[in-house]
ChimeraX commands (.cxc) that place a marker at each C-alpha (Angstrom):
marker #1 position 117.90,78.96,126.84 radius 0.5
marker #1 position 121.11,77.21,125.84 radius 0.5
marker #1 position 121.12,73.14,125.05 radius 0.5
marker #1 position 123.80,71.32,127.20 radius 0.5
marker #1 position 125.96,70.24,123.89 radius 0.5
marker #1 position 125.99,74.09,123.82 radius 0.5
marker #1 position 126.82,74.36,127.52 radius 0.5
marker #1 position 129.74,71.81,127.05 radius 0.5
marker #1 position 131.06,73.41,124.07 radius 0.5
marker #1 position 131.37,76.53,125.49 radius 0.5
marker #1 position 133.35,75.14,128.86 radius 0.5
marker #1 position 136.27,74.72,126.02 radius 0.5
marker #1 position 138.56,77.33,126.33 radius 0.5
marker #1 position 140.10,77.63,122.41 radius 0.5
marker #1 position 135.88,78.73,121.34 radius 0.5
marker #1 position 134.56,81.41,123.66 radius 0.5
marker #1 position 131.85,82.88,123.16 radius 0.5
marker #1 position 129.75,85.33,124.75 radius 0.5
marker #1 position 127.22,85.89,125.81 radius 0.5
marker #1 position 127.28,89.68,124.48 radius 0.5
marker #1 position 127.92,88.33,121.19 radius 0.5
marker #1 position 124.90,85.55,122.08 radius 0.5
marker #1 position 123.23,87.96,122.16 radius 0.5
marker #1 position 123.98,90.82,119.54 radius 0.5
marker #1 position 123.68,87.37,116.69 radius 0.5
marker #1 position 120.47,87.35,117.91 radius 0.5
marker #1 position 119.03,90.57,118.50 radius 0.5
marker #1 position 121.31,92.14,115.09 radius 0.5
marker #1 position 121.81,89.11,113.09 radius 0.5
marker #1 position 123.77,89.76,108.79 radius 0.5
marker #1 position 121.85,86.74,108.10 radius 0.5
marker #1 position 118.37,84.76,109.40 radius 0.5
marker #1 position 118.06,81.15,107.54 radius 0.5
marker #1 position 114.48,79.24,107.25 radius 0.5
marker #1 position 113.55,76.27,109.18 radius 0.5
marker #1 position 115.44,73.38,108.38 radius 0.5
marker #1 position 115.00,69.77,110.01 radius 0.5
marker #1 position 118.11,69.03,111.05 radius 0.5
marker #1 position 120.32,65.68,110.61 radius 0.5
marker #1 position 118.15,64.34,113.53 radius 0.5
marker #1 position 114.89,65.69,112.16 radius 0.5
marker #1 position 114.44,67.87,114.46 radius 0.5
marker #1 position 113.69,72.15,113.18 radius 0.5
marker #1 position 116.63,74.45,114.14 radius 0.5
marker #1 position 117.52,77.85,112.25 radius 0.5
marker #1 position 120.94,79.08,111.31 radius 0.5
marker #1 position 121.67,83.26,112.41 radius 0.5
marker #1 position 124.68,84.57,111.38 radius 0.5
marker #1 position 126.07,88.19,113.63 radius 0.5
marker #1 position 128.47,90.21,113.95 radius 0.5
marker #1 position 131.22,87.16,116.27 radius 0.5
marker #1 position 128.97,84.13,116.45 radius 0.5
marker #1 position 126.84,82.40,114.04 radius 0.5
marker #1 position 124.27,80.83,117.15 radius 0.5
marker #1 position 121.96,77.93,115.31 radius 0.5
marker #1 position 118.73,77.20,118.43 radius 0.5
marker #1 position 115.63,75.39,117.14 radius 0.5
marker #1 position 112.32,77.18,117.45 radius 0.5
marker #1 position 109.58,75.42,119.05 radius 0.5
marker #1 position 112.11,75.71,121.70 radius 0.5
marker #1 position 113.94,78.82,121.98 radius 0.5
marker #1 position 117.32,76.67,123.62 radius 0.5
marker #1 position 120.19,77.43,121.67 radius 0.5
marker #1 position 121.73,74.26,120.21 radius 0.5
marker #1 position 125.17,75.35,118.93 radius 0.5
marker #1 position 127.01,78.25,118.70 radius 0.5
marker #1 position 130.66,79.04,116.47 radius 0.5
marker #1 position 132.99,82.37,115.05 radius 0.5
marker #1 position 132.17,83.95,112.43 radius 0.5
marker #1 position 135.13,85.45,110.79 radius 0.5
marker #1 position 134.52,83.61,107.25 radius 0.5
marker #1 position 130.84,84.13,107.08 radius 0.5
marker #1 position 131.55,88.46,107.55 radius 0.5
marker #1 position 133.69,88.13,104.61 radius 0.5
marker #1 position 130.59,87.17,102.54 radius 0.5
marker #1 position 127.32,88.75,103.95 radius 0.5
marker #1 position 129.22,91.98,105.16 radius 0.5
marker #1 position 129.11,94.52,107.93 radius 0.5
marker #1 position 125.24,95.39,109.20 radius 0.5
marker #1 position 124.12,98.27,107.44 radius 0.5
marker #1 position 123.84,99.72,110.61 radius 0.5
marker #1 position 127.38,99.53,111.05 radius 0.5
marker #1 position 129.88,102.80,110.96 radius 0.5
marker link #1:1,2 radius 0.2
marker link #1:2,3 radius 0.2
marker link #1:3,4 radius 0.2
marker link #1:4,5 radius 0.2
marker link #1:5,6 radius 0.2
marker link #1:6,7 radius 0.2
marker link #1:7,8 radius 0.2
marker link #1:8,9 radius 0.2
marker link #1:9,10 radius 0.2
marker link #1:10,11 radius 0.2
marker link #1:11,12 radius 0.2
marker link #1:12,13 radius 0.2
marker link #1:13,14 radius 0.2
marker link #1:14,15 radius 0.2
marker link #1:15,16 radius 0.2
marker link #1:16,17 radius 0.2
marker link #1:17,18 radius 0.2
marker link #1:18,19 radius 0.2
marker link #1:19,20 radius 0.2
marker link #1:20,21 radius 0.2
marker link #1:21,22 radius 0.2
marker link #1:22,23 radius 0.2
marker link #1:23,24 radius 0.2
marker link #1:24,25 radius 0.2
marker link #1:25,26 radius 0.2
marker link #1:26,27 radius 0.2
marker link #1:27,28 radius 0.2
marker link #1:28,29 radius 0.2
marker link #1:29,30 radius 0.2
marker link #1:30,31 radius 0.2
marker link #1:31,32 radius 0.2
marker link #1:32,33 radius 0.2
marker link #1:33,34 radius 0.2
marker link #1:34,35 radius 0.2
marker link #1:35,36 radius 0.2
marker link #1:36,37 radius 0.2
marker link #1:37,38 radius 0.2
marker link #1:38,39 radius 0.2
marker link #1:39,40 radius 0.2
marker link #1:40,41 radius 0.2
marker link #1:41,42 radius 0.2
marker link #1:42,43 radius 0.2
marker link #1:43,44 radius 0.2
marker link #1:44,45 radius 0.2
marker link #1:45,46 radius 0.2
marker link #1:46,47 radius 0.2
marker link #1:47,48 radius 0.2
marker link #1:48,49 radius 0.2
marker link #1:49,50 radius 0.2
marker link #1:50,51 radius 0.2
marker link #1:51,52 radius 0.2
marker link #1:52,53 radius 0.2
marker link #1:53,54 radius 0.2
marker link #1:54,55 radius 0.2
marker link #1:55,56 radius 0.2
marker link #1:56,57 radius 0.2
marker link #1:57,58 radius 0.2
marker link #1:58,59 radius 0.2
marker link #1:59,60 radius 0.2
marker link #1:60,61 radius 0.2
marker link #1:61,62 radius 0.2
marker link #1:62,63 radius 0.2
marker link #1:63,64 radius 0.2
marker link #1:64,65 radius 0.2
marker link #1:65,66 radius 0.2
marker link #1:66,67 radius 0.2
marker link #1:67,68 radius 0.2
marker link #1:68,69 radius 0.2
marker link #1:69,70 radius 0.2
marker link #1:70,71 radius 0.2
marker link #1:71,72 radius 0.2
marker link #1:72,73 radius 0.2
marker link #1:73,74 radius 0.2
marker link #1:74,75 radius 0.2
marker link #1:75,76 radius 0.2
marker link #1:76,77 radius 0.2
marker link #1:77,78 radius 0.2
marker link #1:78,79 radius 0.2
marker link #1:79,80 radius 0.2
marker link #1:80,81 radius 0.2
marker link #1:81,82 radius 0.2
marker link #1:82,83 radius 0.2
view
């Protein structure tokens, strides 16, 4: 489930994040960071996928925000199961 903030930002034509890319990031992440408190003290977890990076609240499962992964992909490389 997406948070209201995530839904509003996904409506912006300059940054589309199809559900398939989000599902791929959650199912086959390049890197999963440990849960850490955000600026507001609520827990957040960053998950880097091959096309998008997803930040979610691990307690509720809600997606807080998403953004393209381009620069992160170069750092972590392709998934090991990729051709």
